[in-house]
N, C-alpha and C positions, 0 to 999 in steps of 0.2 A: 459510502458508509451512511446509511439512513438511520434515523432515530428509531429506537426499538419499538416505539408506539406504533409506527407504520407497519412493522412486521406483526405485531400483536393484533392490529386491526384486520390485517389480511387473514391471520389465523382464525379470528372469530367469524369473519365473513364467510370463509370457506367451510368452517364447521356448520354454520347456519344453512348455507346453500346446499351442501352435500349431505347434511343430516336429514334433509327432507326426503331424499331418495332411499337412504339406508341409515337407520337410527344410530348404528354403531360408529358411523363416520363423524358424528358430532363429538365423540370422545377422542378421536385421533388428531394428532397435530395437523393443521391445515386440511382438515376434513379427509385425511388419508392420502392426499396428493403429495408427491415428492417435490420438494422445492429445493433448488440449488442456489445457494448464496455464494457470491464471490467477493473477495476483499483481501486487504492486507492490513493486519492489525499493527504492523510496524510503521504505517503511515500516520498521517495526522488524525486526531480525534475529531469528533463532531464540534460544531460551533453552537454553543448554547449561550444566547445573549445574556450577559450579566450572570452567567452560571458559575458556581463554585467548581473546584476541581472534582468534588464528589458528584455534582450534577452532570458534569461532562462525561465522566466515566459511566455513570448510571444510564446515559443515553445510548450506550452501545448495545448491540445484540447480545453480547456475552453477559450482560446484566439482566436480561429478560428471562421470564419463565420458559421461553421457547428454547433457550440455550441447552438445557438438559436433554432435549430431544434431538440435538444436532450431532451429526457425525462430522468431525473435522478431518479434512484431507489436506496434507501439506505438499507443496511443490518443493522438490529437492534440488532442482537444477535451474540456475539463472540463465535463461536462454539469451537475454540481452547481452550479458557479459560473455557468454560462451561463443558468441559469433565473432568476437574479436580474437584473431589468431596471432596478433603481432608479438605478444609476449605472454605465453601461457602461464608461466610461473608468477609473474606480476599480477595477472588477472585473477589467478587462484587465490593469491594472498589477499587481494582486495576483496574478493567475494567472501572469503572466510571472515575477514574483519567486519564486513557489513552484517553477515549472519550473526556474529558474536554480539554486535551492538543490539540487533533485534531481539536476541535471546537474553539480553541483560547480563552477558558475561564480561563485558568491558566496563571498567570502573569499579566503584564500590557498591554498597547497598543502594538499590534503586528505589527511592521514595518519590519518584516523579521528577526529580532534578538531580542531574549528575554532570560532572565535568569529564569529558572524554578527550584523551590525547589524540590529535589528528596526525597521521604520518606526514613527515616533512615533504615527501614527494607529491602529495596532493594538496598542499597548502597554497593559497594565493599569497605570494610574497610581495607583490607590488602594492604597497600601502597608499600610494598616491592615487591610483585608479584601479581598485580591486574589481569593480564591475567590468571595466574595459578589458582587464586581463582575463577574466572568466570568458567573456564573449570572444576574445581573440583565440582562446584555447579551444572552445567548443566549435566556433565557426571561423577557422582560419581563412583569410582572404574574403571576409564577408563584404567588404566595401567593393571589391572587384566584381563580386557576383550578386550584388543587390538586385539587379534586374533579371536574374536568371532563376526562374521558379524551380528548375530541376535541382539546383544547389540545395534549396531548403527541403525538397521532398526526399532527397537522399539522406539528409541529416535526421529526418524524423523516422526513417525506416532503415534500420541497420542491415536488413537483408539486401538492400540495393547498393550498399557500400562496395567499392571495388578495392 
């Protein structure tokens, strides 16, 4: 997620450069070139040092004049979760819950702050060492495999899981 000023600078630069060859290009977004942006608006927002909530939201591409020229395509299938075949029903329920959070369907009116109920089966219940519990869940037997680089490469690539 890049600040929208960067995209606007690219837009103006391409209009200037490509407008020299064909005058009508200077009126087209990005000088008539197709630009593909990738991102997930459900993830964290930009970091704007000492910025207000409004300044942070205004830094996103969706707050730019460019946004009206963008065609938004949405991915419908979570491939990372679909690779797990151990419990299809549980995975589907979790996937739908994540999508509902992203769409603002969980909780009440979303004004930027909301309390969301976390299902009990994904809560960390060990209050004495929650970080240790999370590590043990994500990397079972991490101590035994600390010197095995393949252990970590399998964890970062679900396609290599057996």
